[in-house]
C-alpha positions in Angstrom: 11.6 1.4 0.9 13.2 -0.3 3.9 16.9 -0.6 4.3 18.1 -2.6 1.3 20.4 -4.7 3.4 17.5 -5.7 5.6 15.3 -6.4 2.6 17.9 -8.8 1.1 18.8 -10.2 4.5 22.5 -9.5 4.2 25.0 -7.6 6.4 26.5 -4.3 5.2 29.8 -6.1 4.6 28.2 -8.5 2.1 30.1 -9.1 -1.1 28.6 -8.7 -4.6 28.3 -12.4 -4.8 26.4 -12.6 -1.5 24.0 -9.8 -2.6 23.3 -11.5 -5.9 22.7 -14.9 -4.2 20.3 -13.4 -1.7 18.4 -11.6 -4.4 18.1 -14.7 -6.5 16.5 -16.6 -3.6 14.0 -13.9 -3.0 13.2 -13.4 -6.6 12.6 -17.1 -7.1 10.4 -17.2 -4.0 8.3 -14.1 -4.7 8.3 -13.8 -8.5 4.8 -13.0 -9.9 4.9 -16.0 -12.2 5.2 -18.2 -9.1 2.6 -16.3 -7.1 0.0 -15.0 -9.7 -2.7 -14.4 -7.1 -0.6 -13.1 -4.2 -0.3 -9.3 -4.2 1.9 -9.5 -1.0 4.4 -11.6 -2.9 4.4 -9.2 -5.8 5.2 -6.3 -3.4 8.1 -8.3 -1.8 9.4 -9.1 -5.3 9.4 -5.4 -6.3 11.0 -4.4 -3.0 13.7 -7.0 -3.3 14.4 -5.9 -6.9 14.7 -2.3 -5.9 17.1 -3.2 -3.1 19.2 -5.2 -5.4 19.3 -2.5 -8.0 20.7 -0.1 -5.4 23.2 -2.4 -3.8 24.3 -3.8 -7.2 25.4 -0.4 -8.3 28.8 0.3 -6.7 28.4 4.1 -6.8 24.9 4.1 -5.3 25.8 1.6 -2.7 28.7 3.8 -1.6 26.4 6.8 -1.5 23.9 4.9 0.6 26.5 3.7 3.0 27.7 7.2 3.4 24.2 8.5 4.0 24.1 10.6 0.9 21.0 8.9 -0.6 18.1 7.1 0.9 16.9 3.5 0.2 15.0 4.7 -2.8 18.1 6.3 -4.3 16.9 9.9 -3.6 19.5 12.4 -2.3 19.5 13.4 1.3 20.0 17.0 2.3 22.5 16.6 5.1 22.9 20.4 5.3 22.0 23.6 3.5 25.1 25.4 2.3 25.0 29.1 2.9 27.7 29.7 0.3 25.7 27.9 -2.4 22.3 29.2 -1.4 23.2 32.7 -0.1 21.4 34.6 2.5 17.6 35.1 2.3 16.0 37.9 4.3 18.9 38.2 6.8 19.0 34.5 7.7 20.7 31.4 6.4 19.2 27.9 6.6 21.4 25.6 8.6 21.3 22.1 10.1 19.9 18.8 8.7 17.1 19.8 6.4 15.1 17.5 4.2 13.8 18.6 0.8 10.4 19.1 2.4 11.9 21.2 5.2 13.6 23.4 2.6 10.3 23.9 0.7 8.6 24.8 4.0 11.3 27.3 4.7 10.7 28.9 1.3 7.0 29.0 1.8 7.2 30.6 5.2 9.3 33.5 3.8 12.4 32.2 5.7 13.1 32.8 9.3 9.7 31.6 10.3 7.9 34.6 8.9 4.5 33.8 7.5 3.7 34.6 3.9 2.8 38.3 3.7 5.1 39.2 6.6 8.1 41.5 6.6 10.6 39.3 4.9 12.6 41.3 2.4 14.3 40.4 -0.8 18.0 40.7 -1.5 17.5 44.3 -2.7 15.3 45.3 0.2 12.2 45.7 -1.8 8.8 44.0 -1.4 8.6 40.5 0.1 10.8 38.1 -2.0 8.9 35.2 -3.5 11.4 32.4 -4.3 8.9 31.0 -6.8 8.2 34.2 -8.7 9.3 34.1 -12.3 9.9 30.4 -12.3 6.6 29.2 -13.7 4.0 31.9 -13.1 4.7 33.0 -9.5 2.8 31.4 -6.7 1.2 28.8 -9.0 4.6 27.1 -9.4 4.3 25.9 -5.7 1.5 23.6 -6.7 2.8 22.8 -10.2 2.3 19.1 -10.7 5.2 17.0 -12.1 5.2 15.6 -15.6 3.5 12.3 -16.4 5.7 9.5 -17.5 4.8 7.0 -20.2 6.0 3.4 -19.6 5.5 0.4 -21.8 4.6 -3.0 -20.2 4.7 -6.2 -22.3 2.3 -8.8 -20.9 1.5 -12.4 -21.7 -2.0 -13.5 -22.8 -2.1 -15.6 -19.6 -1.5 -12.5 -17.4 -4.1 -10.5 -19.3 -6.7 -13.3 -19.1 -6.3 -13.6 -15.3 -6.0 -9.8 -14.7 -2.8 -10.6 -12.9 -0.4 -8.3 -11.1 2.8 -7.7 -13.1 6.2 -6.1 -12.2 6.8 -2.8 -14.1 10.2 -1.2 -14.1 10.1 2.6 -14.0 12.7 4.9 -15.7 14.2 5.5 -12.2 14.9 1.7 -12.0 12.2 1.3 -9.3 9.9 -1.8 -9.8 6.2 -1.5 -9.1 3.6 -4.3 -8.9 0.8 -3.2 -11.2 -2.6 -4.9 -11.2 -4.0 -5.4 -14.7 -7.6 -4.3 -15.2 -10.2 -6.9 -16.4 -10.2 -7.5 -20.1 -7.2 -5.2 -20.7 -6.7 -4.3 -24.4 -3.6 -3.7 -26.5 -2.5 -0.1 -26.2 -4.6 0.5 -23.1 -3.1 2.8 -20.5 -3.1 2.2 -16.7 -2.6 5.4 -14.6 -0.4 5.1 -11.5 -1.1 8.1 -9.3 2.0 9.9 -8.1 4.5 7.7 -9.8 5.6 10.2 -12.4 8.2 13.0 -12.3 8.5 15.1 -9.1 7.2 18.7 -9.3 7.1 21.7 -7.1 3.9 20.3 -5.7 2.6 16.8 -6.1 4.4 14.4 -8.5 3.0 13.5 -11.9 1.5 10.1 -12.8 2.9 7.2 -14.6 0.9 6.0 -17.7 1.6 2.3 -18.3 0.9 1.4 -21.9 0.0 -2.3 -22.3 1.5 -4.3 -25.1 0.9 -8.0 -25.7 3.9 -10.2 -26.2 3.9 -12.9 -28.9 2.7 -16.2 -27.4 4.6 -19.4 -28.1 1.4 -21.4 -27.5 -1.5 -19.3 -28.9 -2.3 -17.2 -31.9 -4.8 -14.4 -31.3 -7.6 -13.4 -33.6 -9.6 -10.8 -31.6 -11.0 -12.7 -28.7 -10.6 -16.1 -30.5 -7.4 -18.1 -30.0 -5.8 -20.9 -32.1 -3.3 -23.5 -31.0 -1.6 -26.4 -32.7 -2.1 -29.9 -31.2 0.2 -32.6 -32.4 -1.3 -36.1 -32.6 0.0 -39.5 -33.7 -1.1 -41.3 -36.9 -3.0 -44.0 -34.9 -4.8 -41.3 -32.8 -6.0 -39.8 -36.0 -7.1 -43.2 -37.4 -8.6 -44.8 -34.2 -9.6 -41.7 -32.2 -8.3 -40.7 -28.8 -8.4 -38.4 -25.8 -5.8 -35.7 -26.0 -4.8 -32.8 -23.7 -5.3 -29.3 -25.1 -3.8 -26.2 -23.5 -6.0 -23.3 -22.7 -5.5 -20.0 -20.8 -7.3 -21.7 -17.9 -5.2 -24.8 -17.9 -5.2 -28.0 -20.0 -8.5 -29.7 -20.9 -9.2 -33.1 -22.4 -10.5 -33.3 -25.9 -12.1 -36.3 -27.6 -10.9 -37.0 -31.1 -13.3 -39.0 -33.3 -11.9 -41.9 -35.3 -10.7 -41.0 -38.8 -10.2 -37.3 -38.1 -8.2 -35.3 -40.7 -5.0 -33.6 -39.9 -5.3 -29.8 -40.2 -8.9 -29.9 -38.9 -9.7 -27.3 -36.2 -11.9 -28.4 -33.3 -13.6 -25.6 -31.4 -13.7 -25.3 -27.7 -16.5 -22.9 -27.0 -15.8 -20.1 -24.5 -12.1 -21.0 -24.1 -10.8 -17.9 -25.9 -9.4 -14.7 -24.4 -11.5 -13.5 -21.3 -14.0 -16.2 -22.1 -15.5 -13.9 -24.8 -14.1 -16.0 -27.7 -13.5 -19.6 -28.6 -10.3 -21.7 -28.8 -9.6 -23.6 -32.0 -7.3 -26.6 -31.7 -5.6 -27.3 -35.1 -4.7 -31.0 -35.3 -1.3 -31.9 -36.8 -0.5 -35.6 -37.4 3.2 -36.3 -36.6 4.8 -39.5 -38.1 7.1 -41.6 -35.9 10.7 -40.3 -35.9 13.3 -42.2 -37.9 10.8 -43.9 -40.2 9.1 -47.3 -39.6 9.3 -50.3 -42.0 5.8 -51.6 -41.1 4.3 -48.2 -41.7 6.1 -47.9 -45.0 4.8 -51.3 -46.1 1.3 -50.2 -45.1 1.7 -47.0 -47.1 2.8 -48.9 -50.2 -0.2 -51.3 -49.8 -2.6 -48.5 -49.6 -1.0 -46.7 -52.6 -1.2 -49.8 -54.7 -4.3 -51.4 -53.5 -6.5 -48.7 -51.9 -5.6 -45.3 -53.4 -7.8 -42.3 -52.8 -7.9 -38.7 -53.9 -7.3 -35.7 -51.7 -6.5 -33.2 -54.5 -8.2 -32.4 -57.8 
């Protein structure tokens, strides 16, 4: 990741308030909900979130400012301590080594000697293999890191559009993950190289998809149901009403005299277009009561009664 101060657009002397304010502006601008079809915006949102997570943590911010960790929160190896590591084959590693440099030094037998050269172990025996006994000898050098399982709760709308969603990893890092077409509950999305680090390549992250409960729709397989409130006069006289769908609102024609509780089917408007959408009509009476309506109801009860129950 880039320098977190640069990402948020704040100086190193920025206060917590300044950092929070800068992040809020970027999050509002690049949030996936505001940019459902813009992968670049999703990446900027994830980058801003990672930068904020680091700078919002006082300890990590201090470590970063001192150069002890990088922008991703990973420790930097400013030097290799001979007292801690000891001497290997007559030479100690010194200077500014990265983790990769140290592994290369291990694999070259230390002192630049190729594997199979004359480097000796601490007891002067055969060539010392720093990986021997750790996890099966030389095979440990290529041991892949463990896979991580992460849950992601998604909306029906995101699933329907195969949108990109932000997923927070156990490390705190936020990734933009593209949902596959027609994703199902419990399906796993494999993110190559986003798991735990290993002696060789890192493991993968397995993102398990869960559907969140929708406030608007009830799911029955690929079919969806939604409640549509209508007025008494719309039910009696008929009307055109707006009905929400996963693709946006559509206009629905209500025939005169339609019963409340009746479900009107919108073909092909279910999840992924594989199912249908059922609009359940619910007549809502005027708030606070109405004298004319009450008089009409009494007239119908006394003069024009009808049965709706046995």
